[in-house]
C-alpha positions as CSV (number, residue, x, y, z in Angstrom):
1,M,42.7,96.4,137.5
2,L,41.9,100.1,138.2
3,H,38.3,101.2,138.6
4,C,36.2,104.2,138.0
5,R,32.6,104.7,137.0
6,S,30.5,105.7,134.1
7,R,33.1,105.8,131.4
8,L,32.3,104.8,127.8
9,V,33.1,105.1,124.2
10,C,30.4,105.6,121.6
11,G,29.3,107.4,118.5
12,I,28.2,111.0,118.8
13,A,26.1,113.1,116.5
14,G,24.2,116.4,116.5
15,L,22.7,119.2,114.5
16,L,22.3,122.9,115.0
17,G,20.3,125.4,113.1
18,P,16.8,126.9,112.4
19,L,14.9,123.6,112.4
20,N,11.6,122.5,113.9
21,P,12.5,120.8,117.2
22,Q,10.4,117.7,116.5
23,N,11.8,117.4,113.0
24,A,15.4,117.9,114.3
25,Q,15.0,115.3,116.9
26,A,13.7,112.8,114.4
27,R,16.6,113.5,112.1
28,L,19.0,113.0,115.0
29,Q,17.4,109.7,115.8
30,S,18.1,108.6,112.3
31,M,21.7,109.8,112.5
32,L,22.3,107.8,115.8
33,L,20.7,104.7,114.3
34,A,23.1,104.8,111.4
35,Q,26.0,104.4,113.8
36,A,24.3,102.1,116.3
37,H,27.1,99.6,116.0
38,R,29.4,102.1,117.8
39,G,27.1,101.9,120.8
40,P,24.8,99.0,121.1
41,D,24.1,99.5,124.8
42,G,21.8,102.5,124.4
43,Q,21.5,106.1,123.4
44,G,20.7,109.6,124.8
45,L,19.5,112.9,123.3
46,E,19.2,116.5,124.4
47,V,17.3,119.2,122.6
48,R,17.7,122.9,123.3
49,R,16.4,126.2,121.8
50,S,18.7,129.1,121.1
51,G,16.7,132.0,119.7
52,E,15.3,130.8,116.3
53,S,17.7,127.8,116.3
54,V,17.6,124.3,117.7
55,V,20.5,122.5,119.3
56,C,20.3,118.7,119.2
57,L,23.0,116.5,120.7
58,G,23.0,112.7,120.9
59,N,25.2,109.7,121.5
60,R,25.3,105.9,121.2
61,R,26.8,104.1,124.2
62,L,29.3,101.2,124.4
63,A,29.5,100.4,128.1
64,I,33.0,99.5,129.1
65,L,32.8,100.6,132.7
66,D,29.9,100.9,135.2
67,L,27.1,103.0,133.7
68,S,25.6,104.9,136.6
69,P,22.7,107.2,135.6
70,L,24.8,110.2,136.8
71,G,27.4,109.6,134.1
72,R,25.2,109.2,131.1
73,Q,25.2,111.5,128.0
74,P,24.4,114.0,126.9
75,M,25.6,115.4,130.2
76,V,24.4,118.8,131.4
77,N,26.3,121.1,133.7
78,P,23.7,122.2,136.3
79,D,25.7,125.4,137.0
80,T,26.1,126.7,133.4
81,G,23.6,124.8,131.3
82,D,26.4,123.6,129.1
83,V,25.7,120.2,127.3
84,L,28.4,117.7,126.4
85,V,28.5,114.6,124.1
86,Y,31.8,112.9,124.0
87,N,33.4,109.8,122.4
88,G,36.6,108.5,123.9
89,E,38.7,108.1,127.0
90,L,40.5,110.6,129.2
91,Y,43.3,108.7,130.8
92,N,44.4,111.5,133.2
93,F,40.9,112.4,134.3
94,M,41.6,111.7,138.0
95,E,44.5,114.2,138.0
96,L,42.3,116.8,136.3
97,R,39.5,116.1,138.8
98,S,41.9,116.8,141.7
99,R,42.9,120.1,140.1
100,L,39.2,121.1,139.6
101,E,38.2,120.1,143.1
102,T,41.0,122.4,144.4
103,A,39.6,125.1,142.3
104,G,36.2,124.7,144.0
105,H,34.3,122.3,141.7
106,T,32.1,119.5,143.1
107,F,31.2,116.3,141.3
108,R,28.1,114.2,141.3
109,S,29.7,111.2,139.5
110,R,33.1,109.5,139.1
111,S,33.0,109.8,135.3
112,D,35.6,111.3,133.0
113,T,32.6,112.9,131.1
114,E,31.8,115.1,134.1
115,V,35.5,116.0,134.5
116,L,35.7,117.1,130.9
117,L,32.5,119.1,131.3
118,R,33.9,120.9,134.4
119,A,37.3,121.4,132.7
120,Y,35.6,123.2,129.9
121,Q,33.7,125.3,132.4
122,E,37.0,126.2,134.2
123,W,39.3,126.7,131.2
124,G,37.3,126.9,128.0
125,V,39.1,125.5,125.0
126,R,42.4,126.0,126.9
127,C,41.4,122.7,128.6
128,L,42.3,120.8,125.5
129,D,46.0,121.2,126.1
130,L,45.6,119.4,129.5
131,L,43.8,116.4,128.2
132,R,45.6,113.0,127.7
133,G,43.6,110.5,125.9
134,M,41.7,109.8,122.7
135,F,38.5,111.9,122.2
136,A,36.1,113.7,119.9
137,F,33.5,115.8,121.6
138,A,30.9,118.5,121.1
139,V,29.9,120.9,123.9
140,W,27.0,123.4,123.7
141,D,28.3,126.5,125.5
142,A,25.1,127.9,126.8
143,R,26.7,131.0,128.2
144,R,28.1,132.1,124.8
145,S,25.5,130.3,122.5
146,R,28.3,128.5,120.7
147,L,28.8,124.9,119.7
148,V,32.4,123.8,120.2
149,L,33.8,120.7,118.4
150,A,37.2,119.2,119.4
151,R,39.4,116.3,118.5
152,D,42.4,114.6,120.1
153,H,46.1,115.3,119.3
154,L,46.5,112.7,116.5
155,G,42.9,112.2,115.5
156,I,42.6,108.7,117.1
157,K,38.9,109.4,117.4
158,P,37.1,110.7,114.2
159,L,34.7,113.7,113.9
160,Y,33.1,115.0,110.7
161,Y,30.9,118.0,110.2
162,S,29.0,119.8,107.5
163,S,28.1,123.4,107.6
164,T,25.8,124.2,104.7
165,L,26.1,127.9,103.9
166,G,25.5,128.9,107.5
167,R,22.0,127.4,107.4
168,N,22.7,124.5,109.8
169,L,25.5,122.4,111.2
170,L,25.7,118.7,111.4
171,F,28.4,116.6,113.1
172,A,29.0,112.9,113.7
173,S,31.5,110.2,114.4
174,E,30.9,108.7,110.9
175,I,30.0,110.1,107.5
176,R,27.1,107.6,107.2
177,S,25.5,109.3,110.2
178,L,25.6,112.7,108.5
179,L,24.0,111.2,105.3
180,A,21.3,109.6,107.4
181,S,20.0,113.1,108.4
182,S,18.6,113.5,104.9
183,L,19.7,117.1,105.0
184,L,22.7,116.5,102.7
185,D,23.1,115.2,99.2
186,P,26.8,115.7,98.6
187,Q,28.6,114.8,95.4
188,I,31.9,113.0,95.3
189,D,34.7,115.3,96.2
190,R,37.4,115.4,93.5
191,Q,40.2,116.0,95.9
192,G,39.0,113.2,98.2
193,L,38.8,110.8,95.3
194,A,42.2,111.8,94.0
195,G,43.7,111.2,97.4
196,F,42.2,107.7,97.6
197,L,43.4,106.7,94.1
198,A,46.9,108.0,94.7
199,Y,47.5,106.8,98.2
200,G,44.8,104.1,99.0
201,A,42.9,106.3,101.5
202,V,41.1,109.6,101.4
203,Q,43.6,112.2,102.5
204,E,42.6,114.8,105.1
205,P,41.7,117.7,105.1
206,Y,39.2,116.2,102.5
207,S,36.6,113.6,102.8
208,I,35.1,111.5,99.9
209,F,32.1,113.9,99.8
210,Q,32.0,117.6,99.1
211,D,30.7,119.7,102.0
212,I,31.7,117.1,104.6
213,V,35.0,117.7,106.2
214,P,36.9,116.0,109.1
215,L,37.8,118.2,112.0
216,P,41.6,118.2,111.9
217,P,43.5,116.5,114.7
218,A,44.6,118.6,117.7
219,S,42.0,121.3,116.8
220,Y,38.7,122.9,117.8
221,A,36.0,124.8,115.9
222,E,33.3,127.0,117.3
223,F,29.9,127.6,115.5
224,N,27.1,130.1,116.2
225,P,23.4,129.1,116.5
226,Q,23.0,129.5,112.7
227,G,25.7,126.8,112.1
228,A,28.3,129.2,110.8
229,L,32.0,128.7,111.7
230,V,33.1,131.7,113.9
231,Q,36.4,130.5,115.2
232,S,38.9,127.6,115.0
233,G,42.4,126.8,116.1
234,A,45.0,124.2,116.9
235,Y,46.1,123.4,120.4
236,W,49.1,121.1,119.7
237,H,51.8,120.7,117.0
238,M,54.3,117.9,116.6
239,P,57.5,119.1,118.4
240,N,60.8,119.4,116.6
241,P,64.0,117.5,117.7
242,A,65.7,119.5,120.5
243,W,67.7,117.0,122.6
244,P,71.4,116.2,122.7
245,S,72.3,113.5,120.3
246,S,75.6,112.0,121.5
247,G,77.1,110.4,124.6
248,G,76.8,106.9,125.9
249,D,75.3,108.0,129.3
250,R,72.7,110.1,127.5
251,Q,71.7,107.1,125.3
252,A,71.2,105.0,128.5
253,A,69.2,107.8,130.1
254,L,67.0,108.1,127.0
255,I,66.2,104.4,127.0
256,E,65.2,104.6,130.7
257,E,63.1,107.7,130.0
258,G,61.3,105.9,127.2
259,K,60.6,102.9,129.3
260,T,59.2,105.1,132.1
261,L,56.8,106.8,129.6
262,L,55.8,103.5,128.1
263,R,55.0,102.1,131.5
264,Q,53.0,105.2,132.5
265,S,51.0,105.1,129.2
266,V,50.1,101.4,129.5
267,K,49.1,101.9,133.1
268,R,46.7,104.7,132.0
269,H,45.3,102.6,129.2
270,L,44.4,99.7,131.4
271,V,41.7,101.5,133.3
272,S,38.4,99.5,132.9
273,D,35.8,97.6,134.7
274,V,35.5,95.0,132.0
275,P,38.3,92.6,131.0
276,V,41.0,94.3,129.0
277,G,42.7,92.2,126.3
278,V,45.9,92.8,124.4
279,F,45.8,92.1,120.7
280,H,49.0,90.2,120.5
281,S,50.8,89.3,117.3
282,A,54.4,88.1,116.8
283,G,55.6,91.7,116.5
284,L,57.6,93.8,118.9
285,D,55.0,96.5,119.4
286,S,52.2,94.3,120.7
287,T,54.6,92.2,122.7
288,A,56.0,95.4,124.4
289,V,52.4,96.4,125.3
290,L,51.7,92.9,126.6
291,G,54.8,92.8,128.8
292,L,54.2,96.2,130.2
293,A,50.5,95.4,130.9
294,V,51.4,92.2,132.7
295,Q,53.9,94.2,134.9
296,Q,51.1,96.6,135.7
297,S,48.2,94.2,136.2
298,G,49.5,90.7,136.3
299,N,46.8,88.1,135.7
300,N,44.1,90.7,135.0
301,V,45.4,91.1,131.4
302,Q,44.4,88.6,128.7
303,S,46.4,88.0,125.6
304,F,44.5,87.3,122.4
305,T,46.2,86.1,119.2
306,V,44.2,85.7,116.0
307,T,45.5,82.7,114.1
308,F,45.0,81.5,110.5
309,P,45.6,77.8,110.4
310,D,44.8,77.7,106.7
311,Q,47.3,80.4,105.9
312,Q,50.7,79.4,107.4
313,A,52.5,82.2,105.6
314,V,50.8,84.7,107.8
315,N,50.0,82.5,110.8
316,E,51.9,84.0,113.8
317,E,50.6,81.5,116.4
318,R,53.9,79.8,117.4
319,V,56.0,83.0,117.8
320,A,53.2,84.9,119.5
321,N,52.4,82.1,121.9
322,Q,56.1,81.8,122.8
323,A,56.3,85.5,123.5
324,A,53.2,85.4,125.7
325,R,54.6,82.5,127.7
326,H,57.9,84.5,128.0
327,N,55.8,87.2,129.7
328,G,54.1,84.8,132.0
329,V,50.7,84.6,130.4
330,T,49.0,82.0,128.2
331,S,47.7,83.5,124.9
332,R,44.1,82.8,124.0
333,N,44.2,81.8,120.3
334,C,41.3,82.9,118.1
335,P,41.5,80.7,115.0
336,V,39.9,82.0,111.8
337,D,39.8,79.5,109.0
338,G,39.8,80.5,105.3
339,A,36.1,80.1,104.8
340,T,35.3,82.3,107.8
341,A,37.8,85.0,106.8
342,L,36.4,85.1,103.3
343,D,32.8,85.5,104.6
344,W,34.0,88.3,106.9
345,A,35.9,89.9,104.0
346,K,32.7,90.1,101.9
347,E,30.9,91.5,105.0
348,W,33.6,94.2,105.3
349,F,32.4,96.1,102.2
350,T,29.1,97.0,103.9
351,H,31.0,98.8,106.7
352,L,33.0,101.1,104.4
353,D,32.4,104.7,105.6
354,Q,34.9,105.9,103.0
355,P,36.8,103.9,100.4
356,T,40.1,102.5,101.7
357,M,42.6,100.0,100.5
358,D,43.4,98.9,104.0
359,G,41.3,97.9,106.9
360,M,40.0,94.5,106.0
361,N,42.6,92.8,108.3
362,T,41.5,95.1,111.1
363,Y,37.9,94.2,110.6
364,I,38.6,90.4,110.6
365,I,40.8,90.7,113.8
366,S,38.2,92.8,115.6
367,K,35.5,90.5,114.6
368,A,37.5,87.5,116.0
369,L,38.0,89.3,119.3
370,H,34.4,90.4,119.5
371,T,33.3,86.8,119.1
372,Q,35.3,86.1,122.3
373,G,33.2,88.7,124.2
374,L,36.0,91.3,124.3
375,K,35.0,95.0,124.5
376,V,38.4,96.6,125.1
377,A,41.7,95.7,123.5
378,L,45.2,97.3,123.7
379,S,47.0,97.5,120.4
380,G,50.6,98.1,119.3
381,Q,49.5,100.6,116.7
382,G,51.8,103.6,116.4
383,G,55.0,101.8,117.4
384,D,56.3,101.8,113.8
385,E,55.6,105.5,113.3
386,I,56.9,106.7,116.7
387,F,60.0,104.5,117.0
388,G,61.0,104.1,113.3
389,G,59.9,100.6,112.3
390,Y,59.0,101.0,108.6
391,P,61.5,100.4,105.8
392,S,60.8,104.1,104.8
393,F,62.9,105.2,107.8
394,T,66.0,103.9,106.0
395,R,64.9,103.9,102.4
396,V,63.7,107.5,102.1
397,P,66.8,109.1,103.7
398,K,69.0,106.9,101.5
399,L,67.2,108.0,98.4
400,Y,67.3,111.6,99.5
401,R,71.1,111.5,100.0
402,A,71.6,109.8,96.7
403,M,69.5,112.4,94.9
404,R,71.3,115.2,96.6
405,A,74.6,113.8,95.6
406,A,73.5,113.1,92.0
407,R,71.4,116.2,91.4
408,Y,73.8,117.4,88.6
409,L,73.8,114.0,86.8
410,P,71.5,113.3,83.8
411,R,68.0,112.2,84.7
412,T,68.5,108.7,83.3
413,A,71.4,108.2,85.7
414,R,69.3,109.4,88.6
415,V,66.6,107.0,87.7
416,G,69.1,104.2,87.7
417,L,70.3,105.3,91.2
418,V,66.8,105.1,92.5
419,K,66.3,101.6,91.1
420,I,69.6,100.4,92.6
421,A,68.7,101.9,96.0
422,T,65.3,100.2,96.0
423,R,66.8,96.9,94.7
424,T,63.9,96.3,92.4
425,S,63.0,96.8,88.7
426,N,59.3,96.1,88.5
427,G,57.1,98.5,86.6
428,V,55.5,100.2,89.6
429,T,58.8,101.0,91.2
430,K,60.2,102.1,87.8
431,A,57.4,104.7,87.6
432,K,58.1,105.8,91.1
433,A,61.9,106.0,90.3
434,V,61.2,108.3,87.3
435,A,59.0,110.6,89.5
436,I,61.6,110.6,92.4
437,A,64.4,111.4,90.0
438,A,62.7,114.4,88.6
439,G,64.1,117.8,89.7
440,D,65.6,118.2,93.2
441,P,63.2,116.2,95.4
442,S,62.7,117.0,99.1
443,V,62.4,114.2,101.7
444,A,58.6,114.7,101.5
445,D,58.6,114.4,97.6
446,I,60.4,111.0,98.0
447,Y,58.2,109.9,100.8
448,F,54.9,110.6,99.0
449,Q,56.2,108.9,95.8
450,Q,57.1,105.8,97.9
451,R,53.6,105.8,99.3
452,R,51.9,106.1,95.9
453,L,49.4,103.4,94.9
454,L,48.3,104.5,91.4
455,S,51.0,106.4,89.5
456,D,50.4,109.5,87.4
457,Q,50.3,107.2,84.3
458,D,47.6,105.0,86.0
459,L,45.5,108.1,86.8
460,D,45.9,109.4,83.3
461,S,44.7,106.1,81.8
462,L,41.6,106.3,84.1
463,G,40.9,109.9,83.0
464,V,41.4,111.3,86.5
465,S,44.8,113.0,86.5
466,F,45.5,115.3,89.3
467,S,45.0,118.3,87.1
468,S,41.7,117.1,85.7
469,L,40.5,116.3,89.2
470,G,41.4,119.7,90.6
471,F,43.6,118.0,93.2
472,S,44.6,120.9,95.4
473,P,48.2,122.1,95.1
474,A,47.9,123.0,98.8
475,Y,48.0,119.3,99.5
476,H,49.9,117.6,96.7
477,N,52.6,120.2,96.2
478,A,52.9,122.3,99.4
479,N,53.0,119.2,101.5
480,S,56.0,118.1,99.5
481,R,58.0,121.3,99.9
482,R,60.7,122.1,102.3
483,E,58.5,124.6,104.2
484,N,56.2,121.8,105.1
485,P,55.7,121.9,108.9
486,H,56.5,118.2,109.1
487,L,59.9,118.7,107.5
488,V,62.9,118.8,109.9
489,P,65.9,120.6,108.3
490,D,68.9,118.3,107.8
491,D,67.1,115.4,109.5
492,P,65.5,113.0,107.0
493,V,64.7,110.3,109.7
494,A,62.9,112.8,111.9
495,T,61.0,114.0,108.9
496,V,59.9,110.5,107.9
497,Q,58.7,110.0,111.5
498,R,56.4,113.0,111.2
499,L,55.2,112.2,107.7
500,E,54.4,108.6,108.6
501,T,52.5,109.8,111.7
502,A,50.6,112.6,110.0
503,Y,49.7,110.9,106.8
504,Y,49.8,107.1,106.8
505,L,48.9,106.7,110.5
506,G,46.4,109.5,110.5
507,N,44.7,109.0,107.1
508,T,44.8,105.2,107.0
509,L,45.6,103.3,110.1
510,L,43.8,105.3,112.7
511,R,40.7,105.9,110.6
512,D,40.4,102.3,109.6
513,G,41.2,101.1,113.1
514,D,38.3,103.1,114.5
515,V,35.8,102.4,111.8
516,F,36.4,98.6,111.6
517,S,36.8,98.0,115.3
518,M,33.8,100.0,116.2
519,A,31.8,98.1,113.5
520,N,32.3,95.2,115.9
521,S,31.6,97.2,119.0
522,L,35.2,96.9,120.1
523,E,37.2,99.7,121.6
524,V,40.9,99.7,120.6
525,R,43.3,101.7,122.7
526,V,46.7,102.7,121.5
527,P,49.3,103.3,124.3
528,F,52.1,104.2,121.8
529,L,50.1,107.3,120.9
530,D,49.9,108.7,124.4
531,R,50.7,112.4,124.0
532,D,53.5,112.6,126.5
533,L,55.2,109.6,124.8
534,V,54.7,111.1,121.3
535,D,56.1,114.5,122.5
536,W,59.2,112.7,123.9
537,A,59.8,110.6,120.8
538,M,59.5,113.4,118.4
539,R,62.0,115.5,120.3
540,L,64.6,112.9,119.5
541,P,67.0,113.6,116.6
542,G,67.0,111.0,113.9
543,K,70.4,109.7,114.7
544,V,69.2,109.0,118.3
545,L,66.0,107.5,117.2
546,L,67.8,105.1,114.7
547,P,71.6,105.2,115.3
548,H,73.6,104.2,112.3
549,G,73.9,100.4,111.9
550,T,71.1,99.5,114.3
551,K,67.8,97.7,113.5
552,G,64.5,99.5,113.2
553,K,62.8,100.6,116.5
554,H,66.2,100.7,118.2
555,L,65.0,102.5,121.3
556,L,61.9,100.3,121.7
557,R,64.1,97.2,121.4
558,E,66.4,98.4,124.1
559,A,63.7,99.8,126.5
560,C,61.6,96.7,126.3
561,R,64.2,94.0,125.6
562,E,63.1,91.9,128.7
563,F,59.7,91.3,127.1
564,F,61.0,89.9,123.7
565,T,62.2,86.4,122.9
566,E,65.5,86.1,120.9
567,E,63.6,84.9,117.9
568,Q,61.5,88.1,117.9
569,L,64.6,90.3,118.1
570,D,66.2,88.5,115.2
571,R,63.3,87.9,112.8
572,P,62.6,90.3,110.0
573,K,59.7,92.7,110.3
574,S,56.5,91.2,109.0
575,G,52.9,92.4,109.0
576,F,49.6,90.5,108.8
577,T,48.6,90.4,105.1
578,L,45.5,88.8,103.7
579,P,45.8,86.7,100.5
580,I,43.7,89.2,98.5
581,A,45.4,88.5,95.2
582,A,44.5,84.8,95.5
583,W,41.0,85.6,96.6
584,L,40.5,87.9,93.6
585,L,41.5,85.1,91.3
586,G,39.3,82.6,93.1
587,P,36.4,83.0,95.6
588,L,36.3,86.8,95.2
589,R,36.4,86.8,91.3
590,E,32.7,87.7,91.0
591,T,33.2,90.3,93.7
592,M,36.1,91.8,91.7
593,D,34.1,91.9,88.5
594,A,31.0,93.4,90.2
595,G,33.1,96.2,91.7
596,L,34.8,97.0,88.5
597,E,31.5,96.9,86.7
598,Q,30.0,99.4,89.2
599,V,32.9,101.8,88.6
600,V,32.4,101.7,84.8
601,K,28.6,101.9,85.1
602,T,28.8,105.1,87.0
603,H,31.1,106.7,84.4
604,L,33.4,107.6,87.2
605,L,36.5,106.3,85.5
606,D,37.6,105.6,81.9
607,P,36.5,102.0,81.2
608,V,39.5,101.4,79.0
609,G,41.8,102.3,81.9
610,V,39.9,100.1,84.3
611,N,40.1,97.2,81.9
612,R,43.9,97.8,81.4
613,I,44.5,97.6,85.2
614,R,42.3,94.5,85.4
615,Q,44.2,92.7,82.6
616,A,47.6,93.7,84.1
617,F,46.5,92.0,87.3
618,L,45.3,88.8,85.5
619,R,48.7,88.6,83.7
620,E,50.8,89.1,86.8
621,P,48.5,88.5,89.9
622,Q,51.3,88.3,92.4
623,S,52.9,91.6,91.3
624,P,51.9,94.9,92.9
625,A,49.2,95.0,90.2
626,W,46.8,93.4,92.7
627,S,46.8,96.5,94.9
628,R,45.8,98.7,92.0
629,V,42.9,96.6,90.9
630,W,41.9,96.1,94.5
631,A,41.5,99.9,94.9
632,L,39.1,100.0,92.0
633,V,37.1,97.0,93.4
634,V,36.8,98.7,96.8
635,L,35.7,102.0,95.1
636,G,33.0,100.1,93.1
637,H,31.6,98.4,96.2
638,W,31.7,101.6,98.2
639,L,29.7,103.3,95.4
640,N,27.2,100.5,95.4
641,T,26.8,100.7,99.2
642,H,26.3,104.4,99.4
643,K,24.4,104.8,96.1
644,R,26.2,108.0,95.4
645,S,25.8,110.0,92.2
646,P,28.8,109.5,89.9
647,A,29.0,113.2,89.1
648,Y,32.0,115.1,90.3
649,A,31.4,118.1,92.5
650,S,31.7,121.2,90.4
């Protein structure tokens, strides 16, 4: 196991503006307390004056490596007066440190926090392009009287801010922390609500509240002492395919390059002074991470498998344990029985920062690992998006080609083609088929319709159609047009790779992964999302990523074949799914009714439409109707937790 000192993940928060210093410090204390779960090992604050304004920066610490006093935050640069609070991990901090030492910088600690602070001193915001890791940070640039916020390339770590008409600025790792300042009373944001109802998660660049926005991934923003935004920019964009796409020798070379980058990424992600576990399921992604980790660190890596003895349909114990033994380790099983899972599921509602359809499984798994004393876990998250593991990688291109070929046929014929291509005729898919068959859809049009949770008809019945919500055409329409930066001309597979990464991974999986793992004081690291690996994978044309006739994640299968059992290679893709439909009919029946009642009571949605969705679920509980009623249940409990006004923002 590699060692360094004074590295940590945490929750950060701060405020800037013309406030009384004592009052500002008290508000910051409340903000930090609201996210104490992100850092139960302590906190730090720094208060500065800048003319008539006050700068307050703070953090909550989760210690995962030695915490020497020299590495604690907020950290001050003694040469410049700059102050830094930072949440995350820099995996290439030793290389950056060497460059900075060559440039004449000296260091008092062995922390990546100090490396980041010195890198900012040396290069300013240009340092962002050099960072490899997951991070969200704020630095008070004392020389220029500017507060700089920045976020990693894919938004693995969250960062929200609110700038109220230039009077002051607040930022934090979680929205609940901003609300705890008592400086905001935001109304529900119509675009944020529309995104949740349509896709099951609030879609950036919105949040569920007006006047609170997420800092976009791969970007920075600078604010003056009055809290007004003065400059912002992006430092990274997803690259387009640019590599040769034919030749047997080239294919073999690509497989070897992929394995080298995977090995390098896992090695970086293993740095810790506390035991690092691998969350290991029966899937290829986590098994690849486990195999590579064992190669790098041998017995220092522990494999953890959450098992569900009461739910054999989703219990991966046997296959996961066989794969662990295949890689020379004994998996540590963490059994969660039905009663415990149900208790934790109810507890999950209280940790909702924003409403989300997903994430309960992440919470339960993180809770199980936390009970084993684990603080750091490697995850296989991102493998499906980067290497092409979802059904969408074949389904969306197939539908796109069918629609292109049939664009001059009558609409009813095109609807039939969509239904044949998706091999289903249920009502939800029929509604999607009608939407897809309309006009001349782009790859993105088809992708977003495939990802839809509530259809336009559902939204109309709830009284919240996109038009009545004011859902921004800049998101719903422009993101579905051919000029979308994520669209790769004549390459539907590469386009789906970017759309899955930017939208489903970014707006659902990464956000939920952070919120619900940190709710259990567990840091989850994602080697598949290493920037160098992502750059490499996104330069691959679609026919190289998924050659015709191959199974999903072809390159990963070939690069890491030695780590997989034959059963894993042959078994169909499966994910961990909780029996939510059965719970809603049984032990969560009162929870369902209470959530729906809260939605109706706040006059947020049309009660007739809410009841229609409820009755559809009760008639066909195993159909996709459960996901629609579940979204409304989650929304109701989120409203109850946050006690928000039901009024839409004007």
